[in-house]
BATI-829711 format. One record per residue: residue in one letter; z, y, x of N, C-alpha, C in turn. Coordinates in steps of 0.05 Angstrom, whole numbers, padded with zeros to 5 digits, always signed. Layout:
N
AZYXZYXZYX...
This chain:
87
X+00018+00183+00372+00010+00151+00373-00020+00161+00356X-00030+00140+00368-00060+00144+00359-00063+00110+00352X-00087+00110+00328-00094+00076+00316-00128+00083+00323X-00125+00048+00326-00165+00058+00335-00167+00032+00318X-00175+00022+00303-00196+00013+00278-00216-00005+00295X-00232-00026+00285-00251-00040+00305-00277-00032+00273X-00272-00024+00256-00282-00033+00229-00287+00010+00219X-00305+00018+00204-00309+00043+00197-00279+00048+00177X-00261+00034+00152-00251+00020+00132-00217+00001+00161X-00195+00004+00159-00181-00014+00141-00185-00040+00122X-00171-00054+00127-00182-00079+00108-00154-00104+00111X-00147-00123+00088-00128-00136+00088-00135-00150+00121X-00107-00154+00137-00126-00167+00166-00136-00169+00184X-00137-00148+00182-00171-00125+00193-00154-00111+00226X-00169-00114+00244-00162-00114+00274-00152-00076+00279X-00130-00073+00288-00125-00038+00298-00110-00055+00332X-00118-00024+00339-00096-00025+00366-00088+00002+00359X-00061-00004+00366-00042+00012+00367-00027+00027+00393X-00041+00053+00395-00044+00074+00429-00017+00092+00426X+00013+00074+00453+00017+00113+00445+00007+00119+00460X+00000+00141+00452+00001+00167+00475+00028+00200+00478X+00062+00190+00462+00069+00197+00483+00077+00209+00445X+00062+00208+00426+00067+00235+00409+00100+00210+00397X+00111+00231+00370+00124+00231+00353+00120+00217+00321X+00136+00202+00316+00129+00201+00284+00132+00235+00275X+00112+00229+00254+00107+00217+00242+00079+00223+00246X+00068+00237+00261+00041+00255+00256+00018+00221+00274X+00001+00227+00262-00020+00202+00285-00044+00213+00264X-00071+00203+00286-00106+00200+00294-00096+00165+00286X-00115+00175+00271-00130+00138+00267-00157+00146+00279X-00175+00132+00279-00189+00116+00299-00221+00103+00282X-00216+00099+00271-00244+00086+00268-00269+00079+00279X-00289+00053+00271-00312+00038+00286-00320+00058+00286X-00330+00072+00258-00350+00089+00261-00364+00113+00267X-00334+00122+00281-00327+00143+00306-00316+00176+00280X-00298+00161+00257-00297+00181+00246-00265+00171+00247X-00257+00201+00253-00216+00206+00264-00201+00220+00232X-00190+00216+00232-00171+00217+00214-00136+00227+00219X-00137+00247+00205-00089+00269+00209-00074+00235+00193X-00063+00224+00206-00047+00190+00186-00020+00208+00194X-00002+00183+00181+00028+00190+00184+00043+00159+00190X+00053+00156+00206+00069+00136+00208+00093+00125+00205X+00113+00108+00217+00129+00105+00219+00138+00062+00222X+00178+00064+00249+00164+00036+00249+00175+00027+00229X+00185+00001+00227+00203-00017+00215+00206-00038+00230X+00227-00048+00243+00232-00066+00248+00206-00069+00272X+00208-00099+00275+00181-00101+00298+00145-00087+00284X+00154-00077+00251+00107-00084+00243+00110-00038+00248X+00102-00030+00252+00093+00003+00237+00080-00004+00204X+00091+00019+00195+00070+00025+00160+00058+00064+00179X+00030+00043+00159+00005+00065+00163+00000+00086+00137X-00001+00105+00132-00008+00114+00107-00039+00136+00122X-00055+00124+00117-00070+00135+00110-00081+00155+00095X-00097+00184+00093-00102+00193+00070-00142+00186+00070X-00144+00193+00042-00174+00196+00031-00195+00204+00047X-00217+00189+00061-00229+00191+00069-00269+00188+00071X-00285+00198+00081-00308+00189+00074-00313+00175+00115X-00334+00151+00114-00331+00137+00124-00365+00149+00140X-00375+00150+00164-00399+00154+00165-00416+00163+00174X-00422+00127+00143-00446+00124+00121-00442+00150+00095X-00418+00167+00091-00402+00171+00064-00403+00163+00038X-00394+00135+00058-00376+00120+00037-00345+00132+00029X-00331+00141-00007-00300+00151+00002-00292+00131-00001X-00265+00133+00023-00254+00116+00012-00220+00126+00011X-00203+00098-00008-00182+00114-00031-00158+00113+00000X-00141+00142+00002-00126+00142+00003-00101+00111+00013X-00080+00099+00030-00070+00076+00037-00056+00074+00050X-00039+00057+00042-00009+00048+00069-00019+00019+00072X-00014+00019+00100-00015+00000+00096-00001-00015+00134X+00010-00040+00125+00030-00059+00145+00026-00064+00173X+00022-00054+00192+00016-00068+00207+00032-00090+00230X+00028-00105+00232+00043-00135+00251+00018-00140+00264X+00037-00159+00281+00026-00168+00310+00028-00204+00300X+00013-00211+00293+00001-00248+00293+00012-00254+00322X+00007-00294+00312+00025-00304+00338+00013-00300+00359X-00013-00281+00374-00028-00279+00390-00024-00250+00400X-00005-00238+00396+00006-00221+00394-00027-00196+00390X-00038-00194+00374-00055-00177+00364-00046-00168+00340X-00054-00136+00336-00049-00126+00318-00061-00132+00272X-00053-00131+00270-00059-00135+00228-00061-00108+00214X-00072-00108+00204-00069-00089+00187-00072-00111+00155X-00033-00107+00141-00029-00108+00108-00033-00087+00097X-00059-00092+00073-00049-00071+00051-00024-00067+00035X-00002-00054+00039+00025-00045+00015+00016-00031-00003X+00000-00020-00002+00001-00004-00043-00026+00021-00033X-00034+00022-00054-00063+00047-00058-00058+00083-00049X-00024+00094-00042-00012+00116-00028+00000+00111-00010
């Protein structure tokens, strides 16, 4: 699985595009809008997905702490991130 965020980091309500690359849980790639890619973990929970992103640096050098995100589809079918925890 691959997850593509439109910005340099995930944030509550942020847009994300999950792409099924034929991989299986739990390993995945997470790509951010600034070109940074990290290895992460994901799992399916009902209709939602849970994504554990490790700490990383954005292309501009900002340190982003590890976070757990719930990915949900809105009424228009767009996937959005909701923060679950700080790790």
